[in-house]
C-alpha positions, 0 to 999 in steps of 0.5 A: 518132733517125733511121728506119733505111733499108737495102739489106737484100739487099746487106747480107745478102750482104756480111755472109755474104761477109765474116763478122760476127764469130768463131763463138765471139763469136757464140755467147757474145753475148746475143741482141738480144731477150734484151738488149731484154727485160731493158732493157725490164724495167729501164725498167718498174722505174725507172718505179716511182720516177719519178712526176713527169712534168716531172722527167727522169732524167739520171745516177746518181752513183757509189755511188748506185742511182737516177736523178738528175732534171733539169727540162724545160729541161735538154738531156737532158730528151728522152732518157727519154721517148725510152727509154720510146717505144723500150721501148713499140716493142719490147714493145707494152706499153700501160702504157709507151706511157702513160708515154711520153705522160706524160713527153713532154707537158711538153716541149711548152713547148720548141716554143713558147718562145724558143730558148735553145740548139740542143738543141731537137732532142734535147729534142723529136725524141727524145720527140715524134719517136718518139711521132709515128713510133709513134702518128701523133698529129697534135698531136705533128706540130704540136708538132714543126713548131713546134719546128723553127721555133723551132730555126731562129731560132738560124740566122745566115745570115752564118755559115751555121750555127745558134748552138749556145750563145748563153749563151757570150759568149766565142764570138761565134757558136759551132757545136758538132759535137753540133748535127749531130744536131739537123738531123734535126728540120729535115730532118723538118719540111721534108718534113712541112709545114714551110718549105723554108727549114728544109731549106736551113738544115740543108744550110747548117749541115752544109756549114759544119760540114763545112768548119770543124769537121772537121779535115784528118785527119778528127777533129773540133773540138767547137766552132767559133767564128765572127765573127757579123758577118762569118762568118769562122772564128776558131778550133776549141775542145775545150770538152768534149774534152782539148785543142783538137787532140784527138779527143773521142770522143762528138763524133766519133760525133755527126759520124758519125751527123749526116753520115750522115743528112745524106747520106740526106736530101740525096743529097750525096756530100760528106756521105757521104764525110765520114761515111765518113772520120769513121767510119774515123778513129774505128774506126782509133783504138779501143783493143784492147778496142774501147771508146773512151776519152772522148778518144783523146788523153788522156795518162792512157790507159790509165788514162783513163775510157771512154765507153759513150755514144760507143759507143752513138751510134757504133753508131747512126751506123754502122748508118745508114751501112751502109745508105747506102754502096753498096760491099758491103765497106763495108756489111759493115765498118760493120755489123760495127763497129756490131754489135761495139759493141752486143755490147760494150755488152751484155757483163758490164762495161757492162750495169748489171743490178742495179747501179742503174736505168740500162741502161749503166755507164761513160759520161763526160759533161763530163770537163774540168769533172769532171762525170759521169765514169764513170757512167750517163748517160741518152743512153747508154741512149737510143742503146743502145735505138735501136741494139738496135732497129735491129739487130733490124729488120735481122737480122729482114729479113735472115733473111726475105730 
């Protein structure tokens, strides 16, 4: 999730100096408020058919219009409550707040049950984290601290990382790039009454991920397999990507965002440089239309599916990064790139509008298993809402500075 912090005066200057986009593009692009208004209205409409609090939207199949639902234990369960919290944040609609509370509550069990995988951060931080940020509810804080302790039980000090998927015995100790996002729960907890060990675990996990999941060319492996007894790195694996040496788009963006806020929380220059290099690699490889393919090395390109969710995560990560780098040129580069993704996602080909209940079309989930190909997926909507709200705050502050 991340609370966006940025040197607004220097960013404003950089954007003025270098220019955000062409005048024509600025004129044609819908305003952030317009997109947030329509998105919030769609969230309200979707609520009308979502009555069971422990069933959460995940995807919409081809030729269907309504969300397909999953249970509390699904890794995507926290995103719908998060979308509701974002819609409430924008609208201040008490009905949306009540709905957010309703769909957040069933996830409490995640915090107090044995850890099954690394997704505790996605499940709890996106739901309770946004809820606590907006309401200050002390019960939410208690649950988040418990969730952080539960996530930490997956940490293997020999390897130095959290075991992402204990359910996959073919990889003795596996760590996936997605797990970088879940470190934010640990960083938050260590500052809000949790143990200092939570901070140390997050730092260690980022260090090892940086060493082994980030390749020399600054593309990323999806999964790193380690010997759980010695800590030795065994190999890097694609899993959700096209091939072990390919560049899976969403994985690259998990890395961008995760290393950016890891720098924010630690001040470690190597984390910042990693976020910069991952971002540059991602931007360099974008196709002409600016929307990433699900994997940049799929041989079927240009007939391979796109991944709007990767663009949404990239927008959040690049906005975060633009507020952390000190160089004015880099500030403008990453801000402009993030704004470009938001404008592209807000354009006719990607906004769902009346097509179905989702906000965005054209995401790709797990291509190698033919799962969720070119469909709406809830985490795309979540990060899209987050990016819109971040951009709105930045632009408002720039206008008043």
